[in-house]
C-alpha positions in Angstrom: 101.1 114.3 49.4 96.8 112.7 50.2 95.8 115.4 47.7 97.5 115.0 45.1 96.5 111.8 41.9 98.9 111.4 39.8 97.6 110.4 36.5 100.2 107.8 34.7 99.1 107.1 31.3 99.8 104.1 29.3 98.3 105.3 25.6 102.0 104.6 24.0 102.0 100.8 25.6 98.7 99.1 26.5 96.6 101.3 24.2 99.2 100.7 21.1 98.0 97.0 22.0 94.6 97.6 20.4 94.9 95.7 17.2 96.3 97.9 14.0 97.1 100.7 16.1 100.9 100.4 16.6 102.5 104.0 16.0 105.8 104.6 14.4 108.3 106.7 16.7 107.9 109.8 15.1 103.7 109.7 16.0 104.2 108.1 19.1 106.6 111.4 19.5 103.7 114.0 19.1 101.4 112.2 21.2 104.5 112.0 24.1 105.2 116.1 23.3 100.7 116.0 23.5 100.7 114.1 26.8 103.6 116.5 28.4 101.6 119.8 27.4 97.9 117.5 28.4 100.4 117.7 32.2 100.3 113.8 32.6 102.6 113.1 35.7 104.4 109.2 34.0 104.1 108.2 30.5 104.3 104.7 29.6 106.4 105.0 26.7 106.4 101.4 25.4 107.8 97.8 25.9 111.8 98.2 25.6 111.9 94.6 25.2 109.5 93.9 22.7 111.6 95.4 19.4 114.4 97.6 19.0 111.7 100.1 17.1 110.2 100.6 20.2 113.2 100.8 22.6 114.1 103.2 20.0 110.3 105.3 20.5 111.2 105.1 24.2 114.4 106.4 23.7 113.8 110.0 21.9 110.4 109.9 23.9 113.5 110.1 27.0 115.6 112.3 25.2 112.9 114.9 24.1 110.2 114.4 27.1 111.2 116.8 30.4 108.1 117.7 32.2 106.9 114.3 32.8 108.7 111.1 33.5 109.4 108.6 30.8 108.8 105.2 31.5 109.3 101.4 30.3 107.3 98.6 31.0 109.4 95.5 31.9 108.6 91.8 32.7 110.1 90.7 35.6 113.8 88.8 34.1 117.0 90.9 33.0 116.7 90.9 29.5 113.6 93.1 29.9 115.4 95.2 33.1 118.2 95.7 30.9 116.6 96.8 27.7 114.6 99.3 29.5 117.2 100.7 31.3 118.5 101.7 28.2 116.0 103.0 26.7 114.7 105.8 30.1 118.5 106.1 30.3 118.6 110.4 28.7 114.7 110.5 30.3 115.4 114.2 32.8 113.3 111.3 34.4 113.0 107.8 33.3 111.0 104.9 35.4 111.4 100.9 35.2 107.7 99.7 35.2 108.3 95.6 36.1 105.6 93.3 36.6 105.3 89.6 37.0 101.4 88.1 37.3 100.5 86.4 40.9 97.4 84.8 40.0 97.1 81.1 41.0 95.8 80.3 36.5 99.0 82.8 36.0 101.6 81.4 37.5 100.5 77.8 37.0 99.7 77.8 33.3 101.6 80.7 31.7 104.2 81.0 34.2 105.0 77.5 35.3 106.6 79.2 38.4 106.0 78.6 42.3 104.9 80.8 44.2 108.3 81.4 46.3 110.0 81.7 42.4 107.4 84.3 41.9 108.4 86.4 45.1 112.2 85.5 44.4 111.7 86.7 41.0 110.0 90.3 41.6 113.0 91.6 44.1 115.5 90.3 41.6 113.6 93.0 39.3 113.3 95.7 41.2 116.4 95.3 42.7 118.7 95.6 38.8 116.0 98.2 37.9 117.4 99.9 40.7 120.8 100.1 39.7 119.0 102.4 36.8 116.5 104.8 38.5 115.6 105.4 41.6 112.3 104.9 40.1 110.8 102.0 40.1 107.3 100.6 40.1 105.9 97.1 40.3 102.9 95.4 39.5 100.9 92.1 40.6 99.9 91.2 37.1 96.4 89.7 37.7 95.9 91.3 40.7 92.4 90.9 40.5 91.9 86.8 40.9 95.5 86.5 42.9 94.8 85.5 46.6 94.7 88.3 49.7 97.9 87.0 51.5 99.9 86.1 48.2 99.7 89.9 47.4 100.6 91.6 50.9 103.5 88.5 50.5 104.6 90.3 47.0 104.1 93.7 47.9 106.2 93.7 51.4 108.8 91.8 49.7 109.2 94.7 46.6 108.6 97.2 49.0 111.4 96.2 51.7 113.5 96.0 47.8 113.2 99.5 46.4 109.8 99.9 44.9 108.0 103.2 45.1 105.0 102.6 43.2 103.2 99.6 43.5 100.3 98.9 41.1 97.6 96.9 42.1 95.9 96.2 37.8 92.5 94.5 37.1 94.6 92.9 34.2 91.5 90.8 32.9 88.5 94.2 34.1 86.7 91.0 36.0 86.2 93.4 39.6 83.3 95.9 40.2 84.0 99.0 42.4 82.8 98.0 45.5 85.0 95.0 45.5 88.1 96.6 44.0 87.7 99.4 46.4 87.7 96.9 49.2 90.7 95.3 48.1 92.6 98.0 47.8 92.0 99.3 51.4 92.7 95.7 52.8 96.2 95.5 51.3 97.0 99.4 52.0 96.0 98.4 55.8 97.8 95.0 55.6 100.6 95.8 53.7 103.6 96.7 56.1 105.1 100.0 55.2 102.7 100.5 52.5 103.2 104.4 53.8 105.9 104.5 51.9 105.1 104.1 48.6 102.6 105.3 46.0 99.6 102.9 45.4 98.5 102.9 41.8 95.6 100.4 39.9 95.2 100.1 36.3 91.7 98.5 35.4 90.9 97.4 31.9 87.3 97.5 30.5 85.8 94.2 29.5 82.4 94.8 31.9 82.1 98.5 31.3 83.9 98.9 34.6 87.5 100.4 34.4 86.9 104.4 35.5 84.1 103.1 38.2 87.2 100.9 39.4 90.2 102.9 39.5 87.9 105.9 41.2 87.2 103.2 43.7 89.9 102.5 44.5 90.9 105.8 44.4 88.6 106.5 47.8 90.5 103.8 49.5 93.7 105.4 49.1 95.1 104.8 45.6 97.6 108.1 44.6 97.8 106.9 40.6 95.5 105.7 37.6 97.3 104.3 35.0 94.8 105.5 32.2 94.6 106.4 28.7 93.2 108.6 26.3 90.0 108.0 24.8 90.0 104.2 26.9 92.1 103.0 23.9 94.1 100.0 25.0 93.9 95.7 23.9 90.4 93.8 23.8 87.5 96.9 25.6 90.3 99.5 26.4 91.6 101.3 29.8 90.0 103.8 32.2 89.8 107.2 30.3 92.3 109.1 31.4 89.5 112.2 30.4 87.3 110.4 32.8 89.5 110.2 35.6 90.5 114.0 35.1 87.1 115.5 35.3 85.0 113.2 37.4 87.9 113.2 40.5 87.7 117.8 39.7 83.9 117.6 39.2 83.8 115.9 42.2 85.4 118.0 44.9 83.3 116.3 47.3 83.7 112.7 47.0 86.9 112.8 45.7 89.4 114.2 48.4 92.3 115.2 45.7 93.1 116.8 41.9 95.6 115.9 39.7 97.8 118.3 38.2 96.2 117.7 33.7 95.8 121.3 31.9 92.0 119.5 31.2 92.0 122.9 28.3 94.3 119.8 26.0 92.2 117.0 27.0 90.3 117.3 23.3 93.2 118.1 21.5 94.7 115.2 22.7 91.9 113.1 22.3 91.9 114.1 18.5 94.8 113.2 18.0 95.4 109.9 19.4 92.0 109.2 17.9 93.9 110.7 13.8 97.6 108.6 14.5 95.6 105.6 15.9 92.8 105.0 13.4 90.3 104.5 16.3 87.5 107.2 16.2 86.2 108.6 19.4 82.3 107.6 19.5 80.1 110.9 19.4 78.1 109.6 22.8 81.6 109.2 24.8 81.3 111.4 27.4 83.9 114.6 27.8 85.8 114.2 24.3 82.9 112.8 21.8 80.9 115.2 19.5 77.5 114.9 21.3 79.4 115.6 24.6 78.0 118.9 24.9 75.5 119.2 22.8 71.4 119.2 24.2 68.7 118.2 22.0 66.1 118.5 24.0 63.6 121.2 23.9 63.1 121.1 27.8 67.5 121.2 28.0 67.8 123.3 25.6 66.1 125.8 27.9 67.6 125.4 30.6 71.2 125.9 29.6 69.7 129.1 27.8 68.5 130.3 31.2 71.1 129.0 33.3 74.4 126.6 31.9 74.5 124.5 34.9 71.2 123.2 34.9 72.0 120.5 32.6 75.6 120.9 32.6 78.1 119.9 35.2 81.4 121.5 33.3 82.1 123.2 30.7 83.1 122.6 26.9 85.8 125.1 26.7 87.7 123.6 29.8 88.2 120.5 28.6 89.2 122.0 25.1 86.5 122.4 23.1 86.7 126.5 22.2 90.7 125.3 21.5 89.7 124.4 17.9 88.5 127.5 16.5 88.6 128.5 13.3 92.5 129.3 12.4 93.5 129.3 8.8 92.5 130.3 5.4 93.9 130.4 1.8 95.6 134.4 2.2 97.7 133.0 5.3 101.6 132.9 4.9 104.1 130.7 5.5 105.0 132.0 8.7 101.7 132.0 10.3 101.5 128.3 8.6 104.8 127.3 10.6 103.9 129.4 14.4 99.7 127.6 14.5 101.8 123.8 13.8 104.1 124.7 16.9 100.8 125.9 18.9 99.7 122.8 18.5 103.0 120.6 18.9 103.9 119.7 15.6 107.5 119.8 14.6 108.7 118.6 11.3 112.3 118.1 11.1 113.0 119.5 8.3 112.5 122.7 6.0 111.4 120.2 2.9 108.9 119.0 5.3 107.3 122.2 6.4 107.7 122.6 2.5 105.8 119.9 1.7 103.1 120.7 4.2 102.3 124.3 3.5 102.3 123.1 -0.1 99.3 120.5 1.2 98.1 123.2 3.2 97.3 125.8 0.2 95.7 122.7 -1.7 93.9 122.1 0.8 92.6 126.3 1.6 91.1 125.8 -2.0 89.0 123.3 -1.5 87.5 124.7 2.0 87.4 127.7 3.0 87.7 127.3 7.0 90.7 125.5 7.8 90.7 124.2 11.2 93.3 122.6 14.1 91.6 119.2 13.4 92.4 119.8 10.1 96.1 121.3 10.3 96.2 118.0 12.7 94.8 115.3 9.3 97.1 116.9 7.2 100.7 116.4 9.1 99.3 113.3 9.5 98.2 112.1 6.4 101.7 113.6 4.5 103.6 111.6 7.2 101.1 108.9 5.4 102.4 109.6 1.9 105.7 109.5 2.7 106.7 107.4 5.5 108.0 103.9 4.4 106.1 104.5 0.8 106.8 101.6 -2.3 103.0 102.4 -3.2 101.6 105.9 -4.1 98.6 107.2 -5.7 99.0 109.6 -8.7 95.9 109.9 -9.7 91.9 108.2 -10.3 88.4 108.6 -11.5 85.9 106.7 -10.7 83.0 106.5 -12.0 79.0 105.9 -10.2 76.2 106.2 -12.0 72.2 105.0 -10.3 71.5 101.3 -12.1 75.3 100.9 -13.5 77.9 98.6 -12.0 80.6 101.6 -9.8 83.8 101.3 -12.1 87.2 103.5 -11.2 90.4 103.2 -12.9 93.6 104.8 -11.1 97.3 105.1 -11.3 100.0 104.6 -9.0 103.7 104.0 -8.5 104.9 101.2 -6.7 108.3 101.5 -5.7 108.5 104.0 -8.4 107.3 102.3 -11.8 103.7 103.3 -12.3 100.9 100.8 -12.9 96.9 101.6 -14.2 94.8 99.6 -12.2 91.0 99.2 -12.9 88.3 97.6 -11.2 84.2 97.2 -10.7 82.0 96.9 -7.2 79.3 97.5 -5.5 79.8 100.9 -5.1 82.9 103.1 -5.5 84.8 102.6 -2.6 84.7 98.6 -3.5 85.6 99.6 -7.0 88.2 101.6 -5.8 89.7 98.3 -3.9 89.5 95.2 -5.9 91.3 97.7 -8.9 94.2 98.2 -6.3 94.0 94.4 -5.4 94.1 93.6 -8.9 97.1 94.6 -9.1 99.2 94.6 -6.0 97.7 91.0 -4.8 98.5 91.4 -1.4 96.3 88.7 0.0 94.8 90.6 2.5 91.6 90.2 4.3 89.8 93.7 4.9 88.8 94.0 8.8 88.0 97.9 8.8 86.2 100.4 6.9 85.3 103.8 8.6 84.9 107.2 7.8 85.0 109.9 10.2 84.1 113.6 9.3 87.2 115.8 11.0 85.0 119.0 10.9 81.6 120.1 10.5 80.1 121.1 6.1 80.2 119.7 4.0 83.5 120.5 2.6 84.5 118.8 5.5 87.3 116.1 4.9 86.7 113.0 5.6 89.0 110.8 7.2 89.1 107.2 6.2 90.2 104.4 8.2 91.8 100.9 6.9 92.1 98.1 8.6 93.9 95.1 6.8 95.4 91.4 7.9 98.2 89.3 6.7 99.7 86.0 8.3 98.6 87.5 11.8 99.6 91.3 11.1 97.2 93.6 11.9 98.0 97.3 10.6 95.5 100.4 10.3 95.8 102.3 6.9 94.9 106.2 6.9 93.8 108.8 4.4 92.1 112.2 4.5 90.8 114.1 1.9 87.3 116.5 1.0 87.1 113.9 -2.0 85.5 110.1 0.6 86.6 108.3 -2.6 90.2 109.8 -3.0 90.7 109.2 1.0 89.8 105.3 1.0 92.6 105.2 -2.0 94.9 106.7 0.4 94.0 104.8 3.9 94.1 101.0 1.5 97.9 101.9 0.0 99.0 103.3 2.9 97.7 100.0 4.3 99.5 98.1 2.2 102.5 100.7 3.1 102.9 99.2 6.0 102.3 96.0 5.5 105.3 96.0 2.7 107.4 97.6 5.2 110.0 95.5 7.2 109.9 98.8 9.9 106.8 98.4 10.7 106.0 96.2 13.1 103.2 93.5 14.7 101.4 94.0 17.3 103.5 94.9 20.0 103.3 91.9 22.2 104.4 89.5 19.5 
């Protein structure tokens, strides 16, 4: 198995811990299906003990996914292990990932436990997890600041207890590649029976070295990398799945291993995660950024035209850029629409939902000459935003913005079915729209982020707006898509308000 590198994706768990990126069960399931299509070995679907909603989402994913292992995170205590075990029970292949902090600062300040107690808790957790599945992973939280002798001791004990995967995380993004690679090497050399387990690494990006640290661990014996699509994750994020996979595949002269990832599904996965979470991908992001394969310099353009490999070390189509080609138009029928959604991994739960989505597609096709895969992803997501936990719904709006005049907006929307009218002025049409809504809703929320991204190219492209609101400690993202940016902004704001008012929409996953 030395030539096999396992990919453990934690987009649905660690990625969801990004502020405002909390997902619904349906959104998690869509991403899980795409991760399975991508060929991810392990999908960490969530933290079952965090909330009933998270446990239900994990259970639903476990019932659906057939070709990837479905995993739940659990702290090293009985409540968490029982919750995780129950959530992964329907899985064809299930894993429990249990962890406990091992650094002196965490043991003393957070756990308030002695080292012997930590080892005892870790062993007990692994043995209890084995009652639910024979696939148990153990992580030493904050391993980067843990004492080497203690790590050797606790890893030895959990391997004896039955753990099959040992994860060494840089929880706070503190390490650098040379030191991280050496730490992994020493652990494998010093821990008894190290050849009986798969060694894993989980690196955060606080110093911008999550991918580099992960690859250093791989070069020194790690055969599982924990990562996320687009590097999504709390604080500065996690190691990017796409960068790990393509680095290993492109530099086979250095990394004598490979993954089972279908790289042509990387870009579709990136776009789906970005659409659902509201976290846009920066244009110069490696592999999945809009400029990743663009050449502006005349020298570069000339070289690529003569021979692609003069300036490109991989092909754009190999990571899925050509997968998102022109698809449908206004003359396309319902069956073609349904078939295309299936190709994109989008499953609508009823004929009514399909009919509604198809009607929205026809409306969009009247506004936009060319409909791309990205448009369909946004359309279905926008339909979900419009119907899920819906208290507020936009009916109509009129906005006036004229040079030398104060922009003003008039909106008609429903609040629990009751029609409301709102009007407001602002420094621009979007500001006027938001102030008009707040003049009636009075949510008291603080606007943390307003972001606009074009879904495809062209002046008729849909704009996708993300609005992040904070209220009483809760942070939520709202999203809306439309060929009119101001309309998309109103939809996004109302979507965020719906989340704030929904009792089923939970706060930050760690709360």
